[in-house]
N, C-alpha and C positions, 0 to 999 in steps of 0.2 A: 442481338444485334442491337443498337441503340436507334430509335426512332429520329430523323432529322425534322419532324413535325413538331411545331410549338403552339399553344393554345393560349390565348392570355384575352380575356376578357369578352369571350365572342369571335377573337381574331383567329384564324387560321393561318399559320404561315410555314416557311420548307426553307431549310437553310440555304438551300441551292433552288434555281429555279430558268426560264427561260420566257421569253415575253410572249410566247403563244402562250402556255398554262397559267400565266400571272396577272394580276390584276395592277401589281405593282408593288412598292417597299411600306411597310411598318418601319418606322424612325422614331426612334427616342433617345433623349440626350439631357445633361444637367449640366448644368454654368456653374453651381455654388458661387463661391466668394470670389472674385475677376478683380483683379487689378495686372492690366497688361501696359507694358510702355507703348504708346501711339505710332513712335517710330517703328517700333517690330510688328505691332500689329498693322500700319500701314505696308509695311515690306512684303507682308504673310499674305492679304488679301492680294496684293499685287501679282507677286508670286502665283498664286492660285485662281488667278481670275474672278476673285469675290467683289464686286462692287463695297470701298469702303466709305463707309460715313463716319468719319472722324468726330463733327459738329465741333461747339467751342472750345476752348480752354475751360474746364471747372472754376467756378468762380473759385475766390478764397473762403468767401464763407461756407461755402457746400463740402471745400478742401477741408477746413477745419471742424468744421462739424462732424465730416464721416471719420476725422484722423483720430479725434480725441471720443469720438461714440466706440472706435473699433479699440480703446483700452478699456478693458474689461475681463478679470480675471478673480478664478475662486482659489484661497490659498487655505490647505487647512494646515493644523500645526498640533501638533501634540507634543506635551510636556508633562511628567509625573503622571502620566497614565489618563492626561486628561486631552482632552482634543477639542480647540477652537477652531472656527471658520470664519475666513474674515474675506471681503469680497471688495476687490479693488475698484474702481472706474472714474468715470468723469461725469457730472450734475452740472447743470447750468446754475450761474448763480446771479446776482442783479448786476441786471446791465447799467454801467454808470457813465459812458460816452457811446456815441454813434457811430464812432472809428475805430474803437476799438472792440474785438470779441473778447470774451471770457467763460470758461469753466472750469471747474475747481477740481481738482484729482480729490477722491475721499478712499478713506477706509472703513466698512461696513462691517461689525463685527455679528455674525448672526447668532441663532438660538439661545439667543435671550431672551428675555420678559418683556424688556424691550430694544430692539437692535439700536446699536448706538454707532453714532456716525464720529471718524474724524478726519478734518480737512488736513491733508497733506502738503498741499500744492497749489496756488493759483496759474493756471496756465491761460495765455492769452494772445493775440495778435493784433497788432495795430494798423488799421489800413494806410496809416501816413505814411511813418517811415520805414512800413515793411518789414518790421520786428517780431519776430516770435520770441515770448520771453516766458521763463517758470521763475515764479515767483513765490516768498514768503514758502520756502520747503522747511518740511517738518521731519528732521530723521524719526527712521521706524525701524522695530527690532527684527522687523518681521516682511517690510514692502522696501524696494528698491526705487525710493523717492526719483532718484535721478535716474534711474536705469527708465522708469515709465515715462519720466516728459521729455527724453532723450528720444524715446521710442516716437511719441505722439508727435514731436517735430517730424523724425525721419518721412513718418505717415502722410503727412502735411506736407512735405513735398513730393513724396511719390504721387497722392493724389493728387497734384495739382498738373504733372506729366503726364498720367496713366489714364486708359480708358475703364471706365467701371463696367459692372454686369450689364445696366441698363443700356450702354452706347453698345456692347455686344452683342446683348440682346437684339439690337435694333439690328444691325448685320445682320444677324441669323435669320430675324424674321422676314428684312427684306429678300433677301436669300433666296427662301423656302416658299415666298410668294413667286418669284420670278420662274418656281419647277412649279407652278400650281400646286403646292402642297395644299394637306387640307390638316386644320390643327381638330385633333380627334375631344372627346369630349371628356375623356379622360382626364384625372389631373395630370401636371406636367407637361412638359416640352414633348407630347409626341403627334406624329403627324401620318397620314399616308401619302403616299408620293406616285402620281399614276404612273404606270408602265415608260410612257414616252418619255420620262424624267429619270429612269431608275440609274443612268449612270452619272448623273451629278449628285448622287446619297453618296457615292464613293469619294466623290471630291469635297461634300461636305464634312464626309468623315475623318477626311485627312483634315481638313481645316482644323475640328475641335481636338482632335489627337494632338498637333502642333501648336493649339494655340494652351495644351494644358502645359506644355513644355516653358513657357512663357510666362506663365501666370504667377504674380510675384508674393500672390496670396499664400502661394502653396499647396490649397486645395486643390484635391484631385479632382479631372472633369470625366466624364463619364457618355460614350456614344457609339449606340451597335442600331443594325438593323436587321429585317426579313422580309423576305418575300411572301404575298399574299397570294394565296392561291386563286385561282379563278372558279367559282362555281356560284349557285342560284344564293345561296345564304351568304356567304360576301358579299358579294353584288348587293343584295340587300340591305345589309349594312353597313355596308360604304355611303350607302344613298345617304342614310340616314345620319350618320359624320356631315356629310355634305349638305344637307338640308340643315342643320345645327347649325353649323361651321357659317353656311354662306347666309343664313336670316340675318346674322348677328352682323357681317359686313353689309348686309343692303340695308338693312339699320343705321348704319354709322354714314355710309356714303348719303344716305338720304339727308341724314340730317346736315352733314356739310356743305349737300348742296343748294338746301334749302338755308343754310346762312349766309353763303355766297350772295344768294339772289334776294332776300331780305332785305341784306344789310349794304345792297349797292356797292356791290367790291368793285373798282376799279382797275384790276391787274389780271390780264386776259389769261397771263401765264398760269396763274394759279386756278381759274377758270379751265384752261385747256388740259390742265395735270388731272384735273377729277372729273374729266371727261372720258381721258384717256383708260384711268381708272375704273370707269365703268364698262366699257369696252371691253378692259381685259377680263372684267369679272364675269362679262357676258360668254369671252370666248371659253374661258375657263369653264362655266356651265357646259357649254358646246360640246368640249372635250370629255367631260364627264362623262356625259350619255353617250360618245362612243366607247368610252372604257367600259361601263358597266352595263351597256346594248339596252339601254330603256330611258325614256322620256321623263325629264327630272324637271314635270311639271306642276309640284306642288307649291312653286314661288311665284308664278306666272303674273299674281296681280302684282307684289311687291318688286319684282322688276320692271311692268309696265311701266309704274310710278317714277321709278326710280330711272331710266329710260326719258321719260319726260322731263325730269327735272335735269337731266345732263342735254337734253337737248334746247332748254332754255338757259344754261349756263352758255352752250356755245353758241346759241342766236345772241347772247348778250357779250361774248367774247369779240364776235364778228363787227357786231356793233360799234363798241368800243375801238378799235381797231380803223374803223370806217373816220371817225369824226378825228379820232389824233391825226390820219392823213389829210383829213381836209385843210 
């Protein structure tokens, strides 16, 4: 009979479990290359109750660089028993105007004593008239020059109206933070979600699965999870992971709070937001102490410093509001 127990780098999990016998869930996912129409992404987030952070429209500069950067392909050609390998991609060329972004489509012949480069077209975008152009195209027997130029223009339009992986990672990170997930030290998107939020993991899995159907890049997404059993070894392991993850967060929070204090920030709203982030981190620590059944006092000194900075921010925010009201 097959066992339903999984071992992964000392994490011991089970395919099924109940709250009385598990610490929480081990969640892992991959996002690969992502391009999702912002309107569809916003609707998906709304349907699932996941906060949507659409951000601003991607700048034409970023869209142009991303679109031309995606043009890359290796083409092997065999003729008369001899194989030649060509690489097609876009590279920077000399910029002649601040208003015109330009790159050149090139064919590189590999496996020669000295690789040979041939310019096939010039691809540009004029910020003034909003025109995307492909000029100086050179016909080629092995490369569909017109096709690559057309693809670059399609990608350029797509990047301007789509959310990319970085933007979607922000949505995922914000949601996982809201369910007190702790990022594990293993490489990749791997998290421990405490048992009080386990039902939210199913929602997140639905989100990633549905996101895959909207991905204009066509690359598959992966998401899965399993329960972490509740025993002394796993509690110790999760405590180690908590310390490693929260130590980084504390350092980041201390740096940001110290910056707002020393720079003389005049925005009470920003300072209030960071005060709330510090409180949420403290609450997360208390919750993990309950789940892991141990005092997580290894970072008490760091937490004390952080709370002092947060109190200073709160005092400054209140003082600014009083001054503005006077």
